[in-house]
C-alpha atoms as one frame of an Amber mdcrd trajectory, in Angstrom:
protein
 -11.430 -12.946  20.770  -8.499 -10.551  20.709  -8.972  -9.737  17.003 -12.640
  -9.011  17.679 -11.701  -6.678  20.522  -9.053  -4.910  18.428 -11.523  -4.524
  15.578 -13.970  -2.894  17.962 -11.660  -0.699  20.000  -8.946   0.289  17.524
 -11.165   1.236  14.595  -8.845   3.967  13.350  -5.914   1.515  13.216  -7.703
  -1.678  12.129  -9.505  -1.557   8.770 -10.363  -5.248   8.764  -9.593  -8.435
  10.629  -9.306 -12.078   9.672 -10.730 -14.318  12.370  -9.361 -17.858  12.097
 -11.504 -20.444  13.901 -12.370 -17.638  16.246 -14.009 -18.174  19.592 -16.879
 -15.681  19.847 -16.185 -12.697  22.117 -18.871 -14.005  24.457 -16.811 -17.101
  25.236 -18.693 -20.359  25.836 -22.339 -19.604  26.438 -23.124 -22.673  28.512
 -21.555 -23.642  31.852 -21.170 -27.186  30.494 -19.084 -25.964  27.549 -16.908
 -23.856  29.844 -16.462 -26.840  32.174 -15.311 -29.044  29.264 -12.729 -26.445
  28.277 -11.557 -26.196  31.863 -11.114 -29.984  32.120  -9.073 -30.018  28.899
  -6.637 -27.562  30.421  -5.906 -30.028  33.211  -3.967 -32.594  31.185  -2.152
 -33.103  27.927  -4.237 -36.229  27.241  -7.463 -34.252  27.595  -6.078 -31.525
  25.351  -5.637 -34.185  22.666  -9.230 -35.271  23.221 -10.385 -31.688  22.666
  -8.457 -31.510  19.395 -10.129 -34.746  18.316 -13.616 -33.349  19.024 -12.820
 -30.037  17.318 -11.702 -31.799  14.139 -14.876 -33.868  13.885 -13.102 -37.044
  15.005 -11.694 -37.413  11.498  -7.938 -37.425  12.174  -5.569 -40.268  12.925
  -4.087 -40.728  16.391  -0.669 -39.786  15.005  -2.025 -36.537  13.524  -3.813
 -35.669  16.775  -0.711 -36.409  18.862   1.450 -34.293  16.572  -0.866 -31.284
  16.803  -1.242 -31.698  20.560   2.535 -31.868  20.964   2.975 -28.816  18.730
   0.421 -26.944  20.829   2.346 -27.486  24.047   5.906 -27.349  22.664   5.941
 -23.601  22.069   4.617 -22.545  25.449   4.828 -23.399  29.088   1.959 -25.016
  30.971   1.022 -21.888  32.951   0.874 -19.754  29.808  -1.251 -22.347  27.975
  -3.640 -22.647  30.923  -3.950 -18.857  31.216  -4.594 -18.546  27.475  -7.329
 -21.174  27.528  -8.865 -19.720  30.704  -8.949 -16.254  29.106 -11.544 -17.306
  26.567 -13.565 -19.635  28.767 -14.269 -17.151  31.533 -14.511 -13.901  29.615
 -17.430 -12.193  27.901 -16.385  -9.247  25.736 -19.523  -9.223  23.585 -20.828
  -5.922  24.981 -17.523  -4.262  24.062 -17.599  -5.475  20.437 -21.323  -5.033
  19.741 -22.035  -2.609  16.886 -18.544  -2.793  15.411 -18.236  -1.449  11.879
 -14.768  -2.861  11.213 -14.840  -5.438   8.420 -14.276  -8.960   9.715 -13.618
 -12.086   7.682 -14.073 -15.398   9.476 -12.315 -18.549   8.283 -13.732 -21.624
   9.940 -14.155 -25.326   9.429 -17.491 -27.053   8.977 -16.488 -29.681  11.592
 -15.557 -27.184  14.321 -18.190 -27.556  17.036 -16.978 -24.513  18.952 -16.959
 -22.122  15.999 -19.577 -23.411  13.590 -20.855 -21.226  10.768 -24.223 -20.876
  12.502 -22.619 -19.964  15.833 -20.302 -17.380  14.280 -23.107 -15.812  12.231
 -25.376 -15.644  15.303 -22.711 -14.187  17.591 -19.935 -12.385  15.730 -22.350
 -11.571  12.907 -24.664  -9.817  15.337 -21.807  -7.711  16.743 -19.878  -6.932
  13.552 -21.979  -5.150  10.928 -19.584  -6.197   8.140 -18.838  -9.914   8.539
 -18.088 -12.450   5.824 -17.815 -16.129   6.665 -15.623 -18.559   4.730 -16.394
 -22.125   5.734 -13.813 -24.719   4.750 -15.365 -28.105   4.080 -14.101 -31.261
   5.805 -12.155 -29.060   8.211 -12.313 -28.538  11.952 -10.838 -25.926  14.293
  -7.343 -26.006  12.788  -7.714 -25.098   9.081  -4.083 -24.036   8.757  -3.007
 -27.581   9.722  -5.899 -29.601   8.336  -6.012 -28.039   4.863  -2.920 -25.829
   4.602  -2.973 -25.272   0.833  -6.609 -24.163   0.865  -6.021 -21.993   3.932
  -2.968 -20.312   2.407  -4.972 -19.657  -0.763  -7.868 -18.120   1.155  -5.948
 -15.638   3.278  -4.523 -13.491   0.430  -7.989 -13.263  -1.143  -9.363 -11.913
   2.120  -6.465  -9.500   2.540  -7.431  -7.859  -0.744 -10.981  -7.155   0.477
 -11.840  -4.163   2.635
């Protein structure tokens, strides 16, 4: 969401943005989706469950635990809860609508929260210049799920306008 807002409001400073598994600036559109996100904030175990869902239930328990632990190791609980709440209760879509900044979305085909269709329907309707790069067999964490492919994609996008 923050990259979308910067792309919209700092157009003289931001020529393009790469959105990685980006949550649309509208946040969750349904109260049920927002409620699920809120419940996941309440416990580490539920956070792991959310990672499992957002990777298409394709990862081992060890992999899921490692990513969950990594997610909480670099922050404190209050900061993590505030971060997650910021994109579940916020709708910035009116502020980013009509943006001419180039945006490149990298997302995984298994990511329920940021599917290709969802990003094209939301971010694509707000950003006039959006390209979508969907990584196959990947969920919400492409940099961890398919690091070599992710690292190869980013420089290609950096060379585009």
